[in-house]
C-alpha positions, 0 to 999 in steps of 0.5 A: 859042277861039283856040289860044294862040300863043307868041312872041319878038321882033325887036330893031330898030335905033336906031343912028347913023353911026360916027365914026372915033376916030383922030386927024385923022379927020373925021365922015362923017355927022351926029350922030343924035338919041337916042330911047328905043325906046318907043311914043312914037317918032313916025313923022315922026322918020325914014323908014320903012327896014325894020329886019330880023329874023325872027318867033319864038315864046314857045315858043322863048323862054318868058321873054319877056313884053309890057309894056302900058300905058293909052294905049300906042301898040302893039297893045292898048296894047303899050309895052315888052318884058320878061323873066320872071326870077322867080315874080312878077318881071319885068326891063325898062327903067326908062324903061318904068316912069317915062317912059311914063304910064298904068297898066301890065300884062303879057300873056304867051303871045302871038306877035302882039298884033295878034290879041287873044285869043291870050294865055294870061295877063295880070297887073297891076303890084303895084310896081316898083323902078328902079335907084337911079342912074336919075335920073327921066324922061329918065334913060336919057340918062345910064344905069342904065336898068333896073327890076325889076317885081313882078306881082300874080299868079304868072307862068305860067313854070316856074322852069327857064325864067326868064331868067338875069341877068348880073352883075359876074362876067360882064363877058366876055360884053359884050366887043367881038366877042361877039354876042347875040340881041335880042328884042322886040315893037317896030316893024319901022321908025320908021313901021312896024307892031309887035306881032309877037314878033321876034328879031335877032342884034346884035354887041357894039361898042367904045363908042368906035365908037358916039359918033354920037348927040347924047348920049354912049354910056357904056361903063361903063353901056351896051352898044353893039350892032348896026350903023351902017347900019340893017340890023337894030336895035331900034325903038319897042316893043322897050324893056326887051327882053332882049339875050342872050349865051351864054344869059344876059341881059347887057343891056336894050334902052334907046335908039338913034336916032330913026330906028331906023337906027343902033346899039342901046344896051342897059343893061349888066348885066355890072356892079354893075347886074346884081348889083342886079337879082339882089338885087331878084329875091331869089335866085330865079334859075335855079341859085339857089346862093349865095356869100358871104364872111366876113369881106368885108374885111381888111388885109395889109402888103406881103409878108404875107397875109390870109384869108377864108371863101368860103361857098356854099349849094346851090340847091333843085335840089340841089348843083352843082360850082363853080369859084372865081376871083378878079379885079381883084387889085392888082399882085403879089397872089396868090389861093389857094383851099383845099382847092381852087378847085373845090368843090360848092355847100354847101361852104366854101373858104378864100381867102388873099390875099397882096400882094407886097413891091412891091404899092402901098399902097391899098384894093382891091375884089376880085371873087370869082366862083363859076361853075357849070353854071347860073350865075355869081355874085360876091361882093366883098372889100375888101383894104387893103394897108399903110396903105391909101394914105392919105398921097397922092392919085391922080396921073393921067398922059396919054400922049400929052398932046396932039394936033392934029385937024381940026374934029370930029376925034377923038384918043385917049390912055392914062390911067394912075393911081398913088397914092391908093386904087383904084379911081379914077373919071375925069372931064374938063372943058374941051371942049364935048363931054366926053371919053369914058373906056373904062373910066371906073372904073380898077382897080389896075394898069390903064389907061383910053383917053380919046377926045376930039372936037375942037370945030368952032371952031378953037383950042387947048383945055386938057382937065383930067383928074381922077381921084377915088379911093375916099376922095374925094381927087382928082388932075389932069393936063392934055391939050392939044387943038389944032383946026386 
């Protein structure tokens, strides 16, 4: 009987050639065709450029597990990669469960699936849930490509070794300039072998620099990682694998280019998607302390204040010290924790929110974060200031409000919004390729950067920018793009 071998994985790239996002810049390379990094990638889609990485082991990354399916293209039917996040819970990509046919199962404890018999455990899928925003087969193109799987059997991974999942309080972990570890059992090139657990380090990029595919990289729902020259990236079979920054899973391998030679796109977890994953896991995350607000909403006139209780519960492993903070505060609003912003899990703190006399009326979503040694968890408070901004809708403005570019060139503008009830969601019409907003959801006192791509047909185009507030009211402004 072979000794079980433990493994971790390479993330091999599905990237594309970066197009400059400055006005007047022309693309230097073509647009890549986007594809999911599953076993359905065809070798004929691109040349066999090796995507670098290195062998690793399950012993080094004990939460990594291989996703299998009947008819899967990898060794023993390997199709995707995943992470153990609970006693019977696995985190993977939604398209691994919806887009690929065939009965699904998981193999644990094998560093190389090309040698059957090395695994320590195999279990079938009892059920799974995809994010409510995932639109079904092909939904990875628009985002929400994440799923939580429940297995038939208990997984042989101790709680202390389960993967930690990011949430909306961890947005700093996916800021451009950070870098993370990608793991997977996928191919080492678009036409190469697969089944070995590998790892690679990928930088986090500004999504504006990653608009090199035939579909848009949505920075609100996706993390653009890797490089534009194919030096290392995710490939077929790496789908669903973790992207880890500072010990936390901040993304799930989702898609890239059909040639595995450009940027690797991850489903973002440092937002409400991660909060959804945590809820589906059921509070079984490592360092499973809890945080809640009572009440979770309130109203204060400008210059007045309102209070709520921040209630925490200790994990089974015992109490730990927590640092409390509040973010996404409306302009001029202060947040005070009593008796202190540092408490021990199991204790209660009083939070007082006080808008200033100049804070605009509106309804605001405030994020309360409790950060401990094991994890950071969040709760949301809805603050209504004054009349909630019920009389006027949002008013967006674009600065500058026009630009001139060559065919296929790029230009940027800053979008600011006043009035209405924050936060606001931005959309636009008037171009063959819709503009990209970073971020697409704008919170009080903040702005968004709009990036537009000039059509290849010369002429003057009027872009209508629409801001929609939380009450469904809309406001518009226009932006003129001249292609010469």
